[in-house]
C-alpha positions as CSV (number, residue, x, y, z in Angstrom):
1,M,-17.2,5.6,2.4
2,R,-14.1,7.2,1.3
3,P,-10.7,5.3,2.7
4,R,-8.3,7.6,4.9
5,F,-5.6,5.1,4.5
6,L,-3.3,3.4,1.6
7,L,-1.3,0.6,2.3
8,D,2.1,0.1,1.4
9,T,2.8,-3.0,-0.6
10,H,4.8,-5.1,2.3
11,V,1.9,-4.2,4.6
12,V,-0.6,-5.8,2.2
13,V,1.4,-8.9,2.2
14,R,2.0,-8.9,5.8
15,W,-1.6,-8.4,6.6
16,L,-2.6,-11.4,4.5
17,S,0.2,-13.8,5.2
18,D,1.6,-12.9,8.5
19,P,0.0,-10.0,10.6
20,R,2.3,-10.7,13.4
21,R,4.9,-8.6,11.4
22,L,2.9,-5.6,11.4
23,S,3.5,-2.9,14.1
24,R,1.0,-2.3,17.1
25,E,-0.3,0.8,15.6
26,Q,-0.5,-0.7,12.2
27,T,-2.5,-3.7,13.5
28,R,-4.6,-1.3,15.6
29,V,-5.4,0.9,12.7
30,L,-6.2,-2.1,10.4
31,E,-8.5,-3.6,13.0
32,D,-10.4,-0.5,13.3
33,V,-10.8,0.0,9.7
34,A,-12.0,-3.7,9.5
35,R,-14.4,-3.3,12.3
36,T,-16.0,-0.2,10.9
37,G,-16.0,-1.6,7.4
38,E,-14.1,1.1,6.2
39,P,-12.1,0.5,3.0
40,V,-8.4,1.0,2.6
41,A,-6.9,2.0,-0.7
42,L,-4.2,0.0,-2.7
43,S,-2.0,1.8,-5.4
44,G,-2.1,0.3,-8.7
45,M,1.6,-0.1,-8.3
46,T,1.0,-2.5,-5.4
47,L,-0.7,-4.9,-7.7
48,L,2.1,-4.7,-10.1
49,E,4.9,-5.0,-7.0
50,I,2.9,-8.2,-5.7
51,A,3.0,-9.7,-9.1
52,V,6.7,-9.0,-9.3
53,L,7.2,-10.8,-6.0
54,F,5.5,-13.8,-7.3
55,S,7.4,-13.9,-10.5
56,R,10.7,-13.8,-8.3
57,G,9.3,-16.4,-5.6
58,R,9.6,-13.7,-3.1
59,H,6.7,-14.3,-1.1
60,R,5.1,-16.6,1.5
61,M,1.6,-16.8,0.3
62,K,0.2,-20.1,-0.3
63,S,-2.1,-18.9,-3.1
64,T,-1.2,-18.5,-6.8
65,P,-0.9,-14.5,-8.1
66,A,-4.1,-15.0,-9.9
67,E,-5.9,-16.1,-6.7
68,L,-4.2,-13.6,-4.5
69,L,-4.8,-10.7,-6.8
70,G,-8.4,-12.0,-7.7
71,M,-9.2,-12.2,-3.9
72,L,-7.9,-8.5,-3.5
73,E,-10.2,-7.3,-6.1
74,A,-13.2,-9.1,-4.8
75,N,-12.7,-7.9,-1.2
76,P,-14.9,-4.6,-0.6
77,A,-12.2,-3.8,2.1
78,F,-10.0,-2.7,-0.8
79,Q,-10.3,0.4,-3.1
80,F,-7.8,0.4,-5.8
81,L,-6.4,3.7,-7.1
82,P,-4.8,3.8,-10.4
83,I,-1.7,5.9,-11.4
84,T,-3.0,9.0,-13.0
85,V,-1.5,11.8,-14.7
86,D,-1.8,13.8,-11.4
87,I,0.1,10.8,-9.6
88,A,2.8,10.7,-12.2
89,T,3.2,14.6,-11.9
90,E,3.4,14.3,-8.3
91,V,6.4,11.7,-8.8
92,A,8.3,14.3,-10.6
93,T,8.0,17.0,-8.0
94,M,9.6,14.6,-5.3
95,G,12.9,15.2,-6.4
96,G,15.7,12.6,-5.3
97,L,14.2,11.9,-1.7
98,L,13.0,8.3,-2.8
99,S,14.9,6.5,-5.5
100,D,12.6,3.4,-5.9
101,P,9.9,4.4,-8.4
102,A,7.2,2.0,-6.8
103,D,7.6,3.9,-3.4
104,R,7.6,7.3,-5.3
105,A,4.3,6.2,-6.9
106,I,2.7,4.8,-3.8
107,V,3.8,8.2,-1.8
108,A,2.3,10.2,-4.6
109,T,-0.8,8.3,-4.8
110,A,-1.1,9.2,-0.8
111,R,-0.4,12.7,-1.3
112,I,-2.7,13.3,-4.2
113,H,-5.8,11.4,-2.4
114,G,-4.9,13.1,0.7
115,L,-4.4,9.6,2.5
116,R,-2.1,8.4,5.5
117,L,0.4,5.7,4.3
118,I,0.5,2.6,6.4
119,T,4.1,1.7,5.9
120,S,7.2,0.2,7.8
121,D,9.7,1.5,5.0
122,Q,12.0,3.9,7.1
123,R,13.2,5.6,3.8
124,I,9.5,6.7,3.4
125,V,8.9,7.7,7.1
126,E,12.1,9.6,7.2
127,S,11.2,11.3,3.9
128,Q,8.4,13.3,5.8
129,L,6.7,13.2,2.2
130,V,3.5,11.9,3.4
131,P,1.8,11.1,6.8
132,V,2.4,7.8,8.1
133,V,1.2,4.9,10.3
134,D,4.5,3.1,11.0
């Protein structure tokens, strides 16, 4: 089964640590995909961002980075999408609408794979670069 949604990093963290911080629409979509067994996609950039959050102590997770990343990898609900030449090329076409390189890589991943991005990042929502669930 092919995913229809890509999760932004903060959505992954919230879903795993404090799902009450997700919007109603995000919660509805994530419950629907979980119920049907549909996978959700994660960008390779999200794995790096999670590792950085841990290294800076900016997380609320009770697990170690190795435990969390291993759990994500072992969970069939997540499909990992690496950063490819096509994604890097897409980042280059975005101009200056998003300044954060991680946001650009995640948005480009969603665009290249034709996925809706689940995000609460208002800069991404307002950029209208990709369809979102906010």
